[in-house]
C-alpha positions as CSV (number, residue, x, y, z in Angstrom):
1,M,-0.1,0.2,0.0
2,P,1.3,3.5,-1.1
3,Y,3.0,5.2,1.7
4,C,1.5,8.2,1.2
5,L,-1.9,6.8,1.8
6,T,-0.9,5.7,5.7
7,R,0.6,9.4,6.2
8,S,-2.2,11.5,4.8
9,V,-4.4,9.9,7.1
10,I,-5.8,13.0,8.5
11,S,-8.5,13.4,5.5
12,F,-10.4,10.6,6.8
13,P,-12.7,10.6,3.8
14,I,-9.9,10.4,1.3
15,V,-8.1,7.9,2.9
16,A,-11.0,5.4,3.8
17,I,-11.7,5.6,0.2
18,S,-8.5,5.0,-0.6
19,L,-7.8,2.2,1.3
20,A,-10.6,0.2,0.0
21,I,-9.7,0.9,-3.6
22,A,-6.1,0.0,-2.9
23,A,-6.6,-3.1,-0.6
24,M,-8.1,-4.9,-3.7
25,H,-4.7,-4.8,-5.3
26,S,-2.1,-5.0,-2.3
27,G,-1.6,-7.2,0.2
28,H,0.6,-4.9,2.3
29,T,-0.4,-3.2,5.4
30,V,1.3,-1.7,8.3
31,F,0.8,-2.4,11.7
32,A,-0.4,0.3,14.3
33,Q,1.2,1.5,17.4
34,P,-1.0,1.5,20.9
35,P,-3.5,3.9,20.3
36,L,-3.9,6.5,22.7
37,A,-6.9,5.4,24.5
38,P,-8.8,1.9,24.3
39,Q,-11.4,1.8,21.7
40,T,-13.8,-0.2,20.5
41,N,-13.6,-0.8,16.4
42,T,-16.5,-2.7,14.5
43,S,-18.8,-3.2,11.5
44,S,-21.9,-4.4,13.7
45,R,-25.1,-3.4,12.8
46,T,-26.0,-1.8,16.0
47,S,-23.0,0.7,15.2
48,N,-23.9,0.9,11.7
49,H,-27.5,2.3,12.8
50,D,-26.2,4.4,15.5
51,A,-24.3,5.9,13.0
52,I,-27.0,6.9,10.5
53,S,-29.4,8.2,13.4
54,A,-26.6,10.7,14.7
55,I,-27.0,12.5,11.6
56,P,-29.1,15.6,11.5
57,M,-30.9,15.0,8.2
58,G,-33.5,17.5,9.2
59,R,-30.7,20.2,8.5
60,L,-29.7,18.6,5.5
61,T,-31.1,19.4,1.8
62,P,-33.1,16.6,0.3
63,A,-29.9,16.0,-2.4
64,A,-27.9,16.0,0.4
65,Q,-29.9,13.3,2.1
66,Q,-30.5,11.5,-1.0
67,R,-27.2,11.4,-1.6
68,I,-26.4,10.0,1.9
69,L,-28.7,7.6,2.2
70,A,-27.7,5.8,-1.7
71,I,-24.6,5.1,0.7
72,T,-25.2,4.6,4.2
73,N,-28.0,1.9,2.5
74,R,-26.0,0.1,0.3
75,P,-22.4,0.2,1.5
76,T,-19.7,-2.3,0.1
77,L,-18.2,-1.8,3.6
78,Y,-19.2,-0.8,7.3
79,R,-16.3,0.5,10.1
80,H,-16.8,1.9,13.6
81,L,-13.4,3.2,14.5
82,G,-14.0,3.4,18.5
83,Q,-13.3,6.4,20.6
84,Q,-9.8,8.4,20.7
85,T,-9.0,10.5,23.3
86,I,-6.5,14.1,22.4
87,E,-5.3,16.7,24.3
88,C,-6.0,19.3,22.0
89,D,-8.2,23.0,22.1
90,A,-11.6,22.6,20.9
91,D,-11.8,25.5,18.6
92,L,-8.1,24.4,17.3
93,F,-9.3,20.7,16.9
94,M,-12.4,21.9,14.3
95,F,-10.2,24.3,12.6
96,V,-7.8,21.4,11.5
97,V,-11.3,18.7,11.1
98,R,-13.1,21.2,8.9
99,N,-9.3,22.2,7.1
100,P,-7.6,19.0,6.8
101,E,-5.4,20.6,4.0
102,V,-3.4,22.1,7.1
103,L,-1.9,18.7,8.0
104,V,-1.2,17.7,4.9
105,G,0.8,21.1,4.7
106,I,2.3,20.2,7.6
107,W,3.3,16.8,6.7
108,D,4.6,18.5,3.1
109,L,6.9,20.6,5.2
110,M,8.6,17.4,7.1
111,D,8.4,15.9,3.6
112,I,6.4,12.9,4.4
113,T,3.7,12.5,2.2
114,E,3.0,13.0,-1.8
115,V,-0.6,14.0,-1.4
116,Q,-1.4,17.5,-3.2
117,T,-4.6,19.0,-2.1
118,Q,-7.2,21.8,-3.9
119,R,-9.5,23.6,-2.0
120,I,-12.4,24.1,-4.3
121,D,-14.8,25.8,-2.3
122,P,-15.4,26.7,1.9
123,F,-16.3,23.1,2.0
124,K,-15.4,21.0,-0.8
125,L,-11.5,19.5,-1.0
126,R,-10.0,17.6,-3.9
127,A,-6.7,15.6,-3.0
128,I,-4.6,13.6,-5.3
129,D,-2.2,10.9,-3.7
130,G,0.1,10.5,-6.7
131,S,-0.4,7.0,-6.8
132,G,-3.6,7.1,-8.5
133,T,-6.2,7.5,-6.2
134,D,-8.1,11.2,-6.6
135,C,-10.9,12.3,-4.3
136,T,-13.1,15.1,-3.7
137,V,-14.7,15.5,-0.3
138,D,-17.9,17.5,1.1
139,L,-18.4,18.4,4.3
140,V,-22.3,18.9,4.4
141,Y,-22.6,19.1,8.0
142,G,-20.7,20.2,11.0
143,D,-21.3,21.2,14.2
144,P,-19.2,20.7,17.1
145,A,-20.4,17.2,18.1
146,V,-20.9,16.2,14.8
147,H,-19.3,16.5,11.0
148,V,-20.2,14.5,8.4
149,Y,-18.4,14.3,5.1
150,V,-19.4,12.6,1.7
151,A,-16.6,11.8,-0.4
152,D,-16.4,10.5,-4.4
153,G,-12.9,9.2,-5.8
154,F,-11.6,7.0,-8.0
155,Y,-8.3,5.1,-8.4
156,D,-6.6,4.5,-12.0
157,G,-2.7,3.7,-11.0
158,K,-0.5,0.8,-12.0
159,L,-2.3,-1.6,-10.2
160,T,-5.2,-2.3,-11.9
161,A,-6.4,-2.3,-15.8
162,N,-9.3,-0.2,-15.3
163,V,-10.9,2.6,-13.2
164,I,-12.2,1.8,-9.9
165,N,-15.0,4.4,-8.2
166,G,-15.6,4.3,-4.9
167,K,-17.9,6.5,-2.8
168,G,-18.2,7.5,1.0
169,V,-20.1,9.0,4.3
170,F,-18.1,9.7,6.8
171,I,-19.8,10.8,10.4
172,L,-17.2,12.0,12.6
173,R,-18.6,12.4,16.5
174,S,-16.6,14.4,19.0
175,T,-17.0,15.6,22.3
176,Y,-15.2,18.1,24.6
177,K,-14.7,18.3,28.3
178,V,-11.8,19.9,30.5
179,D,-9.7,17.7,33.1
180,A,-8.5,18.6,36.5
181,S,-5.2,19.9,35.2
182,G,-7.3,22.5,33.1
183,N,-6.2,20.4,29.7
184,S,-8.3,20.9,27.1
185,I,-9.7,16.7,26.4
186,V,-11.3,16.2,22.5
187,E,-12.7,12.5,22.8
188,G,-14.1,11.2,19.0
189,S,-15.1,7.9,17.2
190,L,-15.6,7.8,13.0
191,D,-18.1,5.8,11.5
192,C,-17.2,5.1,7.7
193,F,-19.3,3.6,4.9
194,V,-17.6,3.0,1.6
195,Q,-19.1,2.0,-1.3
196,V,-17.2,0.7,-4.0
197,E,-18.4,0.3,-7.9
198,H,-16.7,-3.0,-8.8
199,L,-18.2,-6.0,-10.0
200,A,-16.5,-8.4,-7.4
201,A,-16.7,-5.8,-4.8
202,D,-18.5,-8.0,-2.5
203,L,-16.3,-10.8,-3.1
204,I,-13.1,-9.1,-2.5
205,M,-14.5,-7.0,0.8
206,R,-15.3,-10.4,2.1
207,T,-11.8,-11.3,1.4
208,F,-10.0,-8.0,2.2
209,G,-12.4,-6.5,4.8
210,P,-10.3,-7.6,7.9
211,L,-7.2,-6.0,6.3
212,I,-9.1,-2.7,5.4
213,G,-10.6,-2.8,8.9
214,R,-7.0,-3.1,10.8
215,T,-5.7,-0.7,8.3
216,A,-8.4,2.4,8.9
217,D,-8.0,1.5,12.9
218,H,-4.3,1.9,12.8
219,N,-4.9,5.0,10.8
220,F,-7.4,6.8,12.9
221,A,-5.2,6.0,16.1
222,E,-2.2,7.5,14.4
223,T,-4.1,10.8,13.1
224,A,-5.7,11.1,16.7
225,R,-1.7,10.6,18.2
226,F,-0.9,13.5,15.6
227,I,-3.7,16.2,16.7
228,D,-2.7,15.4,20.2
229,Q,0.6,16.5,19.5
230,L,-0.4,19.6,17.1
231,G,-2.5,20.4,20.0
232,T,-0.1,20.1,23.1
233,S,2.6,21.7,20.5
234,A,0.2,24.6,20.3
235,A,-0.1,24.8,24.0
236,K,3.4,24.8,25.1
237,N,5.2,26.4,22.2
238,P,2.8,28.6,20.1
239,I,5.7,31.1,18.8
240,A,7.5,28.3,17.0
241,M,3.7,26.8,15.7
242,E,2.6,30.2,14.7
243,E,5.6,30.4,12.6
244,L,5.2,27.0,11.2
245,A,0.9,28.1,10.0
246,M,2.9,30.8,8.1
247,R,4.7,28.4,6.0
248,L,2.5,25.6,5.3
249,P,2.1,24.9,1.5
250,Q,-1.2,24.0,-0.2
251,V,-2.8,26.1,2.5
252,S,-4.7,29.4,1.7
253,E,-2.9,32.4,3.5
254,P,-6.3,33.8,5.2
255,S,-6.6,29.8,6.4
256,R,-2.7,30.1,7.5
257,K,-3.3,33.0,9.7
258,R,-7.1,31.9,11.2
259,F,-4.6,28.9,11.9
260,A,-1.8,31.1,13.5
261,A,-4.8,33.1,15.3
262,L,-6.0,30.0,16.6
263,I,-2.8,28.5,18.1
264,H,-2.2,32.0,20.0
265,Q,-5.9,31.5,21.4
266,A,-5.2,28.3,22.5
267,A,-2.2,29.0,24.1
268,E,-3.7,31.9,26.0
269,R,-6.5,29.4,27.3
270,Q,-4.8,26.6,28.5
271,Q,-2.1,28.9,30.4
272,S,-5.8,30.8,32.0
273,R,-7.1,27.3,32.8
274,A,-3.8,25.9,34.2
275,L,-3.5,29.0,36.5
276,A,-7.2,28.7,37.3
277,A,-7.0,24.7,38.4
278,P,-4.6,25.3,41.2
279,M,-6.7,27.8,43.0
280,A,-9.8,25.8,42.5
281,A,-8.3,22.9,44.4
282,T,-7.7,25.5,47.3
283,I,-10.9,26.8,47.3
284,P,-12.6,24.8,50.6
285,T,-15.7,22.9,49.7
286,S,-18.2,24.9,51.2
287,N,-17.5,28.0,49.4
288,R,-17.8,26.9,46.1
289,Q,-20.6,27.7,44.0
């Protein structure tokens, strides 16, 4: 499996479709490091129904509803990627989730990805992995608790004689809290519905489904770990992170500035919470409101 697929994991929809397509032509995978927190990854019908129920259909246009249900009602592959827990400012986390080209830009600076992204409009992103996979991802709904992506992609590389098309719906659910030390904590899970257009898709998925599932588990855990490191660095070393933000390739100037501003804001919030936490601990219980 191309190395860029395992590194460009921030763009969940892009990678999940790429994994499903690439797994048809590759027997290789990478093994996960221990995840940040215990997780339950599954393909059960109950998880499937829970995920679909989390989509606020009433807030979507009829066209968006049809587009989603056409995939979720007949997925070639479904996978629930269990909870990951990270330390990251909530606003910074949501910005990264809604602008995955930011992390791709960081990896580009680190020279560990070949993925190229193009922002088509405020809610649509195109990504090309350099190995034959081309995807567009629409953020059709987003609030702090739920983000819903719909993706369309195809593979036209050396591993197959014909173009293979794929679609996907991806539901990211998140919760937020502050721990006793004043750290901002994000907990999240991801549900993936992937539909591959291939005459032998069902047979191939029965054969390679476990492989795809394990690789998706790894990529989600790796992505969470990277965002955790990003959130920690923003809180502890904001000056360096702001300088990094302003050098990011594949990211528009307004987005670079917004990213830098959110890093500064995250550091200030973290400092305020850290100062308040010891004070709260010393207040007698009878005086607390």
